[in-house]
C-alpha positions as CSV (number, residue, x, y, z in Angstrom):
1,M,1.0,-14.2,24.3
2,S,0.6,-17.8,25.6
3,G,-2.9,-18.6,25.6
4,V,-2.7,-21.5,23.6
5,D,-1.1,-24.2,25.6
6,D,-2.0,-27.7,24.5
7,G,1.7,-28.6,23.6
8,N,1.4,-28.0,19.8
9,S,4.1,-26.0,18.3
10,A,5.2,-25.0,14.7
11,E,7.6,-27.9,14.7
12,D,5.0,-30.5,16.0
13,N,2.5,-29.8,13.4
14,N,4.8,-29.8,10.4
15,A,3.9,-26.1,9.9
16,G,3.5,-24.1,6.9
17,T,1.4,-21.2,6.3
18,V,-1.9,-20.4,8.1
19,V,-4.3,-17.8,6.9
20,V,-6.8,-16.5,9.2
21,G,-9.8,-15.0,7.1
22,G,-11.6,-16.0,4.3
23,G,-12.1,-13.1,2.0
24,L,-10.3,-11.9,-1.4
25,A,-7.1,-11.3,0.4
26,A,-6.8,-14.6,1.7
27,A,-8.0,-16.2,-1.6
28,H,-5.1,-14.7,-3.6
29,C,-2.5,-15.1,-0.9
30,V,-2.8,-18.9,-1.1
31,H,-3.2,-19.1,-4.7
32,E,0.0,-17.2,-5.2
33,L,1.9,-19.3,-2.8
34,R,0.9,-22.4,-4.6
35,K,1.5,-20.7,-8.0
36,G,5.1,-19.6,-6.8
37,G,6.0,-23.2,-5.9
38,Y,5.3,-23.1,-2.2
39,G,5.3,-26.7,-1.1
40,K,4.6,-26.6,2.5
41,P,0.9,-27.1,4.2
42,I,-1.2,-24.2,3.8
43,T,-4.6,-23.8,5.9
44,V,-7.1,-21.2,5.5
45,V,-9.3,-20.6,8.7
46,T,-12.6,-18.6,8.3
47,D,-15.6,-18.3,10.5
48,E,-17.8,-18.2,7.6
49,D,-19.2,-21.5,6.0
50,A,-18.4,-20.3,2.3
51,I,-15.2,-20.7,0.6
52,P,-13.2,-17.3,0.0
53,Y,-15.3,-14.9,-2.1
54,E,-15.3,-11.2,-3.3
55,R,-17.3,-8.7,-1.3
56,P,-18.2,-5.9,-3.8
57,P,-21.2,-8.1,-5.4
58,L,-22.8,-8.1,-2.0
59,S,-24.1,-4.7,-2.4
60,K,-24.9,-5.0,-6.0
61,E,-25.1,-7.9,-8.4
62,F,-25.7,-10.6,-5.6
63,L,-28.4,-8.4,-3.9
64,Q,-29.9,-7.7,-7.3
65,G,-30.0,-11.6,-7.9
66,K,-28.0,-11.3,-10.8
67,K,-25.0,-13.3,-9.7
68,D,-24.7,-16.4,-7.5
69,V,-22.0,-16.8,-5.1
70,V,-20.0,-19.3,-7.4
71,E,-19.4,-16.5,-9.7
72,F,-17.6,-14.2,-7.5
73,Q,-15.4,-16.9,-5.8
74,P,-12.1,-16.3,-7.4
75,F,-11.0,-20.1,-7.1
76,P,-13.5,-22.7,-6.9
77,R,-13.6,-25.3,-4.2
78,E,-12.3,-27.8,-6.4
79,W,-9.0,-25.7,-6.7
80,Y,-8.2,-25.8,-3.0
81,A,-8.6,-29.5,-2.8
82,K,-6.3,-30.0,-5.9
83,S,-3.8,-27.4,-4.6
84,S,-3.8,-29.1,-1.1
85,V,-5.0,-25.9,0.7
86,E,-7.0,-27.1,3.7
87,L,-10.3,-25.0,4.3
88,R,-11.3,-25.0,7.9
89,L,-14.7,-23.4,7.4
90,G,-17.0,-22.1,10.2
91,V,-14.1,-22.2,12.7
92,T,-12.9,-18.9,14.4
93,A,-9.3,-18.1,15.4
94,T,-9.5,-17.4,19.1
95,A,-5.9,-17.0,20.2
96,I,-2.5,-16.5,18.9
97,D,0.7,-17.7,20.7
98,T,3.5,-16.1,18.9
99,A,6.1,-17.4,21.1
100,N,5.1,-21.1,20.1
101,K,3.7,-20.2,16.8
102,V,0.4,-21.7,17.3
103,V,-3.2,-20.4,16.6
104,G,-5.9,-21.6,18.9
105,L,-9.4,-22.4,17.3
106,S,-13.0,-22.4,18.4
107,D,-13.5,-26.1,17.9
108,S,-11.0,-26.8,20.7
109,T,-8.0,-27.7,18.4
110,S,-5.0,-25.7,17.4
111,I,-2.6,-25.4,14.5
112,G,1.0,-24.4,14.3
113,Y,2.5,-22.1,11.7
114,E,5.8,-20.9,10.3
115,N,4.3,-18.0,8.7
116,L,0.8,-16.6,9.8
117,V,-1.3,-14.3,7.7
118,I,-4.1,-12.1,9.5
119,A,-6.8,-11.4,7.1
120,T,-9.6,-10.9,9.3
121,G,-11.1,-7.9,7.7
122,C,-13.6,-5.7,9.1
123,R,-17.1,-5.7,10.7
124,S,-19.9,-3.1,10.5
125,R,-19.7,-0.4,12.7
126,L,-22.3,-0.1,15.6
127,G,-20.3,2.5,17.6
128,G,-19.4,6.0,16.8
129,R,-22.5,8.0,15.5
130,A,-24.5,4.8,16.4
131,S,-23.1,4.6,20.0
132,N,-26.4,6.2,21.4
133,M,-28.7,4.6,19.0
134,T,-31.3,2.4,20.4
135,G,-32.9,-0.5,18.4
136,W,-30.0,-1.3,16.2
137,D,-30.5,-4.9,17.2
138,L,-34.3,-5.0,16.3
139,P,-35.6,-7.6,13.9
140,G,-35.7,-6.0,10.3
141,V,-32.4,-4.0,11.0
142,H,-29.5,-5.3,8.9
143,T,-25.9,-4.7,8.4
144,L,-24.0,-5.7,5.3
145,R,-20.6,-7.3,5.4
146,S,-21.0,-11.0,4.7
147,L,-22.7,-13.2,2.3
148,A,-25.2,-14.2,5.0
149,D,-26.0,-10.5,5.6
150,S,-26.5,-10.0,1.9
151,Q,-28.8,-12.8,1.5
152,A,-30.9,-11.8,4.7
153,L,-31.2,-8.3,3.3
154,K,-32.1,-9.5,-0.2
155,E,-35.0,-11.5,1.0
156,Q,-36.6,-8.2,2.5
157,L,-36.0,-6.2,-0.7
158,V,-39.6,-6.8,-2.0
159,E,-41.2,-4.3,-4.5
160,G,-43.1,-1.8,-2.5
161,N,-41.2,-2.3,0.9
162,R,-39.7,0.7,2.5
163,L,-35.9,0.6,3.2
164,V,-34.5,3.2,5.3
165,I,-30.4,3.4,5.1
166,I,-28.8,4.9,7.9
167,G,-25.4,6.3,6.2
168,A,-24.5,7.5,2.8
169,G,-21.1,6.0,2.3
170,W,-20.4,3.5,-0.6
171,I,-22.3,0.5,0.7
172,G,-25.3,2.7,1.5
173,M,-25.5,4.5,-1.9
174,E,-24.8,1.1,-3.7
175,V,-27.7,-0.7,-1.9
176,A,-29.7,2.3,-2.5
177,A,-29.4,1.8,-6.2
178,S,-29.9,-2.0,-6.1
179,A,-33.1,-1.6,-3.9
180,R,-34.4,0.9,-6.2
181,A,-33.8,-1.6,-9.2
182,A,-36.1,-4.0,-7.1
183,G,-38.9,-1.6,-6.8
184,V,-38.2,-0.7,-3.2
185,Q,-39.0,2.6,-1.7
186,V,-35.6,4.0,-0.3
187,T,-34.7,6.7,2.2
188,V,-31.2,7.5,2.9
189,L,-30.6,9.5,6.2
190,T,-27.1,11.1,6.6
191,P,-25.7,14.0,8.7
192,D,-23.6,15.1,5.9
193,E,-24.6,17.6,3.3
194,A,-24.0,15.1,0.6
195,P,-23.6,11.5,0.0
196,L,-19.9,10.4,0.0
197,A,-19.0,13.8,1.4
198,V,-16.4,12.5,3.6
199,A,-14.6,10.0,1.3
200,M,-14.8,12.1,-2.0
201,G,-15.8,15.6,-1.2
202,T,-18.9,17.6,-2.0
203,E,-18.1,17.9,-5.8
204,F,-18.5,14.2,-6.5
205,G,-21.1,13.8,-3.5
206,S,-23.6,16.5,-5.1
207,H,-23.5,14.6,-8.3
208,V,-24.3,11.2,-6.7
209,A,-27.2,13.0,-4.9
210,R,-28.7,14.2,-8.1
211,L,-28.5,10.9,-9.7
212,H,-30.2,9.1,-6.6
213,I,-32.8,11.7,-6.5
214,K,-33.6,11.5,-10.1
215,N,-34.3,7.7,-9.6
216,G,-36.4,8.0,-6.7
217,V,-34.3,7.7,-3.8
218,H,-35.4,10.1,-1.0
219,C,-32.3,11.8,0.6
220,R,-32.3,13.6,3.9
221,F,-29.2,15.4,4.5
222,G,-28.1,17.1,7.7
223,T,-30.1,14.4,9.6
224,M,-29.0,12.9,12.8
225,V,-30.6,9.3,13.9
226,N,-31.5,9.3,17.6
227,G,-32.8,5.5,17.5
228,I,-35.0,2.8,16.0
229,T,-38.2,1.5,17.4
230,L,-40.4,-1.4,16.5
231,D,-44.3,-1.3,16.9
232,P,-46.1,-4.6,16.4
233,E,-48.7,-3.1,14.3
234,S,-46.9,-0.2,12.3
235,G,-43.4,-1.7,12.2
236,L,-40.3,-0.1,12.3
237,K,-39.7,3.7,12.8
238,V,-36.3,5.6,12.4
239,V,-36.4,8.5,15.0
240,T,-34.2,11.4,13.7
241,S,-33.5,15.1,14.1
242,T,-35.7,15.9,10.9
243,G,-38.6,13.8,11.8
244,D,-39.4,10.0,12.0
245,V,-39.3,7.8,9.0
246,A,-41.4,4.6,8.7
247,A,-39.7,1.4,7.4
248,D,-40.1,-2.2,6.7
249,V,-36.5,-2.8,6.8
250,V,-33.4,-0.8,7.9
251,L,-29.9,-1.0,6.8
252,L,-26.9,0.3,9.1
253,A,-24.3,1.7,6.7
254,I,-22.2,3.9,8.9
255,G,-18.9,2.6,8.3
256,A,-16.8,-0.5,9.2
257,V,-14.4,-1.4,12.0
258,P,-11.2,-3.4,11.4
259,N,-11.0,-6.6,13.5
260,N,-7.9,-6.0,15.2
261,E,-8.6,-7.7,18.4
262,L,-6.9,-11.0,17.6
263,A,-3.7,-9.4,16.8
264,A,-3.6,-7.0,19.7
265,Q,-4.2,-9.9,22.2
266,A,-1.2,-11.5,20.5
267,G,0.8,-8.5,21.3
268,L,1.2,-7.2,17.8
269,D,1.6,-3.4,17.2
270,V,-1.9,-2.1,16.3
271,G,-3.0,1.3,15.1
272,T,-6.1,1.9,13.0
273,G,-5.1,-1.6,11.8
274,V,-2.5,-4.2,12.2
275,L,0.8,-2.1,11.7
276,V,2.9,-3.7,8.9
277,D,5.8,-2.7,6.9
278,A,6.3,-2.4,3.1
279,Q,6.4,-6.2,2.9
280,L,3.3,-6.6,5.0
281,R,5.4,-8.1,8.0
282,S,4.0,-7.0,11.4
283,S,6.1,-6.4,14.8
284,D,6.6,-10.2,14.7
285,P,8.2,-11.0,11.3
286,S,6.4,-14.4,10.9
287,V,3.2,-12.7,11.3
288,L,1.7,-10.8,8.2
289,A,-1.4,-8.8,7.9
290,I,-3.3,-8.1,4.6
291,G,-6.5,-6.5,3.2
292,D,-8.8,-4.3,5.3
293,I,-7.1,-5.1,8.5
294,A,-3.5,-3.9,7.4
295,E,-2.1,-0.6,8.2
296,A,0.8,-0.8,5.7
297,F,3.5,1.3,4.8
298,N,3.4,2.5,1.3
299,T,6.8,3.2,-0.3
300,T,5.3,5.5,-3.0
301,L,3.3,7.7,-0.7
302,G,6.0,7.3,2.2
303,R,3.4,6.7,4.9
304,S,1.3,4.1,6.4
305,L,-2.4,3.7,5.3
306,R,-5.2,1.3,5.7
307,V,-7.3,0.6,2.5
308,E,-10.7,-1.1,2.3
309,H,-11.0,-1.8,-1.2
310,W,-11.1,-4.7,-3.8
311,D,-8.1,-3.9,-5.7
312,N,-6.1,-3.5,-2.5
313,A,-7.1,-6.9,-1.1
314,I,-6.0,-8.7,-4.4
315,R,-2.6,-7.1,-4.4
316,Q,-2.0,-7.4,-0.7
317,G,-2.8,-11.0,-0.9
318,K,-0.3,-11.7,-3.8
319,L,2.3,-9.5,-2.0
320,A,2.1,-11.4,1.2
321,A,2.8,-14.6,-0.7
322,A,5.8,-12.9,-2.5
323,T,7.1,-12.1,1.0
324,I,6.8,-15.6,2.3
325,L,8.6,-16.7,-1.0
326,G,11.3,-14.7,-0.3
327,R,10.7,-12.2,-3.3
328,E,12.1,-8.6,-3.0
329,E,8.6,-6.9,-3.6
330,S,6.9,-3.9,-1.7
331,Y,3.5,-2.1,-1.2
332,D,4.2,0.7,-3.8
333,W,0.6,1.0,-5.8
334,L,-1.7,3.8,-5.4
335,P,-5.3,3.2,-3.9
336,Y,-7.8,2.3,-6.5
337,F,-11.5,1.6,-6.4
338,F,-14.8,1.6,-8.3
339,T,-18.4,1.7,-7.9
340,D,-21.4,1.3,-10.3
341,Q,-24.8,3.0,-9.2
342,F,-27.6,3.2,-11.6
343,D,-26.1,4.5,-15.0
344,L,-23.0,5.8,-13.2
345,G,-19.5,4.1,-13.3
346,M,-16.5,5.4,-11.8
347,E,-12.7,4.6,-11.2
348,Y,-10.7,6.4,-8.6
349,V,-6.9,6.3,-8.2
350,G,-4.6,8.2,-5.7
351,D,-4.9,9.4,-2.2
352,R,-6.8,12.6,-1.7
353,A,-7.0,14.5,1.6
354,A,-10.2,16.4,2.7
355,D,-8.8,19.9,2.2
356,D,-7.2,19.0,-1.2
357,D,-8.2,21.5,-4.1
358,A,-10.8,19.8,-6.5
359,V,-10.5,20.6,-10.1
360,L,-13.6,19.6,-12.5
361,R,-12.7,18.4,-16.0
362,G,-15.9,18.4,-18.1
363,D,-19.7,19.1,-17.2
364,P,-21.2,16.8,-14.6
365,G,-24.6,17.4,-16.3
366,S,-23.3,15.5,-19.2
367,E,-22.7,12.5,-16.9
368,E,-19.3,12.1,-18.2
369,F,-16.6,14.0,-16.5
370,I,-13.2,13.8,-14.7
371,I,-12.2,15.3,-11.0
372,F,-8.6,15.9,-10.1
373,W,-7.5,16.6,-6.6
374,L,-4.4,18.9,-5.9
375,R,-2.2,19.5,-2.9
376,K,0.2,22.5,-3.3
377,G,-0.1,22.1,-7.1
378,I,0.7,18.3,-7.2
379,I,-2.0,15.8,-8.4
380,T,-2.8,13.6,-5.4
381,A,-5.8,11.7,-7.0
382,A,-8.1,11.4,-10.0
383,M,-11.4,10.0,-10.9
384,N,-13.2,9.3,-13.9
385,V,-17.2,9.1,-14.2
386,N,-18.5,7.3,-17.3
387,I,-15.2,7.7,-19.2
388,W,-13.5,4.7,-19.8
389,D,-10.1,3.3,-20.8
390,V,-8.4,6.3,-19.1
391,N,-7.8,5.2,-15.8
392,D,-4.0,4.0,-16.5
393,H,-3.3,7.4,-17.8
394,L,-5.0,9.2,-14.8
395,R,-2.8,6.8,-12.7
396,G,0.4,8.2,-14.5
397,L,-0.6,11.6,-13.6
398,V,-0.8,11.3,-10.0
399,G,2.2,12.9,-8.3
400,K,2.9,15.4,-11.1
401,S,2.6,19.3,-11.2
402,I,0.0,20.2,-13.7
403,S,-1.9,23.5,-13.3
404,A,-5.6,23.6,-12.4
405,E,-6.2,25.6,-15.7
406,R,-4.8,22.9,-17.9
407,L,-6.5,20.0,-16.0
408,A,-9.8,22.0,-16.5
409,D,-9.2,22.7,-20.2
410,T,-11.2,20.1,-22.2
411,S,-9.8,21.7,-25.4
412,L,-6.6,20.0,-24.3
413,D,-6.4,16.1,-25.2
414,L,-6.4,14.3,-21.9
415,L,-3.3,12.2,-23.1
416,S,-1.3,15.5,-23.7
417,L,-1.4,16.5,-20.2
C-alpha cells in the first residue's frame, strides 16, 4: 500500500528494525537482536502505556493481587534505555507502506524500517457466538486481553459479588478459579458439554468441570447466551436459553480474534493470521510476523498453524531475531502450554485434533494422570496433570507409534515407553 506519503523512507530514517506490538514476542525479539550483536536502530511501537509484559498473569497472579506488573515484564524499562531500544508507548501503527518501508503512526509521525516485525496479537472476540448478543458493551461487562482489562476486572472481584463468565475456555476457567479465591460467586455459562471441550476434549474437560464444581463454581453446560441487560435497581442480568442469571460483573471469554487488519491493508498474505514461512517471513520478505498473529509453517508438523500461547511467543520472538541476524533457524518446535487452576497444574505438548483418540494413563480421581492423543496409532499430543518433571519425556514421545494398551498401563514405567 502507499498510504504513508510524508516523504520518509527507510533510507531517510537510518532505518533498522521496527516492532509493532508490545507483548512477550516483541520483548524477546528485540532482546535477542541486541544479544546477537544487532547494532542498527530498534523501535517498539505499542498502543499500550506499559512496557512489554507477559499476559498469563492477567487471569491468574495479577488478577489475584499476588504479582505486580513489574514482576512479569521480562525486561525492565532500564534495559530498553541501556540497550538503545526506543519505546513508542501509547502509539498505534495505522498503516504500512511496504513499497517505501514506512510505518504511519497515530501521532501523525512515521518511521522507516529495514525489517518490520508485526506482533499485534489478538483482541477479545465480540462476534461469532456473540454476534447477536445485546448488552456486551454495558457497564460492568468486561473482556480480558490487556493489563488495563485485568486491573478493571480485579477492582470488581470483591468478596460476595456475583461474576458471570460467558465462555469456558482457558481464560474463562482461569478467571473463575482466581475469582473464587477472592470469595466471589462465580457462574460459568457455555454451550459446550464441558469446559475446554473444544480445545482439549471431554476427557480433560470433565475433570476440570468436577474440580471447579468442587470449589464452588456454578457451571451451566449446554447454555446459549442471548443477551445482557442492565436494570438500574437490580443490576446486570444475563439472558440465556436455560434461564436468566443475575450478576454484578460479567466477563466475555468467548475467544480471541487476531489483529490482522494492519497486515491485510498493507497487502500481505493473510489467512487465520499473517501467513509466514518457517523463518517467520511474510509474503514481503522484509516483514515478519510473530506470536498470536502469526500463521507460521512448522517444519516438524509439515503445515502452518497459529498458536496463542506463552511459550510460542517467546520462541517466535527469538526466531524472528535469528532470521533478521541471518541465522539458519526455523519454526520446528511442538506447541506447548500450561495452566494453573485451584490445585490443578497441567502441561501440554503436541498438536491434537478433535477426532484423535484419547488414552488415559492413571486415575483422574487421584488428581494425577496423563492423557495421550493418538491418530492412526501415532502420538500427536500428551498432557500431564499434577505430575511434574515428565514434560520433556512426553515431548519426546510425540510422533512415535506406541500402542494405547502400553500407554495406559501404569505398571510400565513411563520412561520405558
